N, C-alpha and C positions, 0 to 999 in steps of 0.2 A: 468341472464347472463349465457352463455353456458360455458362448461368446457374448450373449446378451447380458448375462450377469457380470461378466468382466467389464463390459462397456459401462454399465451402471455404476460399478465400483469406481471406475476412472472419473466419471462425472462427479461423484462425491468428493474425490480428492481435489478436483479442480475447484469446487466450492470452498473447500478448506483452504486452499492456496490463496484464493481471492480474499477470504476473511482474514487470514494472517497478514497479507499485504495491506489490507484496509486498516487493520488495527495498528500496524507499524506506521502507516502514513498519518493516522490521527495523532499518535503519540509524538512523532517527530514534528508535526505541524503545531501541536500545542506547545511543545518545548521551544520551538523557534519563536513563536509569538510571545511567550513568557520571557524568553531571553531578550528579545527586542525591547520589551517594556522595562526590564531590569536595567538595560543599557541606556534608558532615558527616552526612547521613542514614544510618541503619543499612541494612544490605543488603536485608532483606526488603521494607520499604516502597519502597526504590529500585527493586526488581524490579517491584513493583506499578505504580509510576509509569511505568516503561519499557513495561510491557505495555499500560497504558492509552494511552500515547502511540502505540504501534504500532497498536492497534485504531482509534484516532481517525484516524490518517493513512491507514490502509487504507480505512476507511469513506469518508472524504472523497475519496480518490483514485478509488475505484470510482464514487462518485456523480458526480464531475467527468467521468469518461470517459462515463458514461451520459448526462449532460447534453449533452456534445459530440456524441455519436452521435444523440441526438434532434434536434439542430439540423440535421443533414445530410439 
């Protein structure tokens, strides 16, 4: 296999990693928002909590994948 083909394959894996982290962030953000509403918070602050949780999970996930790739 040539170097160009391997490089293309690594790019595909990077896209999959970003998609997986994005999906996890959306799920955690949604669950955080629903949990806040279930605990009695009004809807707008609950949406803000969910958005903050999604942003935090996405940032941490991308940072973790970056750290793992630096180790290889």
